[in-house]
C-alpha positions as CSV (number, residue, x, y, z in Angstrom):
1,X,78.4,4.9,-23.6
2,X,74.7,5.2,-24.5
3,X,73.3,3.5,-27.5
4,X,70.0,3.9,-29.4
5,X,69.0,1.3,-32.0
6,X,66.1,2.0,-34.4
7,X,64.9,-1.0,-36.4
8,X,62.3,-0.9,-39.1
9,X,60.0,-3.8,-39.4
10,X,57.6,-5.0,-42.1
11,X,56.1,-8.5,-41.9
12,X,59.2,-10.2,-40.7
13,X,58.5,-11.0,-37.0
14,X,60.6,-14.1,-36.8
15,X,63.7,-12.3,-38.3
16,X,63.0,-9.4,-36.1
17,X,62.9,-11.7,-33.1
18,X,66.3,-13.2,-34.0
19,X,67.7,-9.7,-34.6
20,X,66.5,-8.6,-31.2
21,X,67.9,-11.6,-29.4
22,X,71.3,-11.1,-30.9
23,X,71.2,-7.4,-30.2
24,X,70.3,-7.8,-26.6
25,X,73.1,-10.3,-26.1
26,X,75.6,-8.0,-27.7
27,X,74.6,-4.9,-25.6
28,X,74.2,-6.7,-22.3
29,X,76.4,-4.2,-20.3
30,X,75.7,-1.1,-22.4
31,X,72.8,1.3,-21.6
32,X,70.7,0.8,-24.7
33,X,67.3,1.8,-25.9
34,X,65.7,-0.1,-28.7
35,X,63.0,1.3,-30.9
36,X,61.1,-0.8,-33.4
37,X,59.2,1.2,-36.0
38,X,56.6,-1.0,-37.8
39,X,55.5,-0.2,-41.3
40,X,51.9,-1.5,-41.1
41,X,52.8,-5.2,-40.7
42,X,49.9,-7.7,-41.0
43,X,51.8,-10.7,-39.7
44,X,51.1,-10.2,-36.0
45,X,54.5,-8.6,-35.4
46,X,53.3,-6.0,-32.8
47,X,51.8,-8.5,-30.4
48,X,54.4,-11.1,-30.9
49,X,57.4,-8.8,-30.4
50,X,56.0,-6.7,-27.6
51,X,55.1,-9.8,-25.6
52,X,58.6,-11.2,-25.9
53,X,60.5,-7.8,-25.5
54,X,58.5,-5.6,-23.2
55,X,61.6,-3.4,-22.6
56,X,61.6,-1.9,-26.1
57,X,59.6,0.9,-27.7
58,X,57.3,-0.4,-30.5
59,X,55.9,2.2,-32.8
60,X,53.1,0.9,-35.1
61,X,52.2,2.9,-38.2
62,X,48.7,2.1,-39.7
63,X,50.0,2.5,-43.2
64,X,53.2,1.6,-45.1
65,X,55.0,5.0,-45.4
66,X,58.4,3.7,-46.5
67,X,61.8,3.1,-45.0
68,X,63.1,6.7,-44.9
69,X,60.0,8.2,-43.2
70,X,59.9,5.4,-40.7
71,X,63.6,5.2,-39.7
72,X,64.6,8.8,-40.0
73,X,61.5,10.7,-39.2
74,X,59.4,8.5,-36.9
75,X,62.2,6.6,-35.1
76,X,64.4,9.5,-34.5
77,X,61.7,11.5,-32.7
78,X,61.4,8.8,-30.0
79,X,65.2,8.7,-29.2
80,X,65.8,9.3,-25.5
81,X,69.6,9.4,-25.6
82,X,71.0,12.5,-27.2
């Protein structure tokens, strides 16, 4: 099984950290790619998360474009597993 997880973030780095810790524990033996798409966070999320989870793909948008655009349009273009 191959799994891709796309997570949208906006100024919730500590919740995102907890989500990622839980996710990586759950998929320990499953080939998984994780993509975080950031909606112009100003809380230091990019630096904080990338430092702690270098294995994920972090996409930072410079403006808040909304959930649909981020998750469906931006995140899905980066998916490796098809």
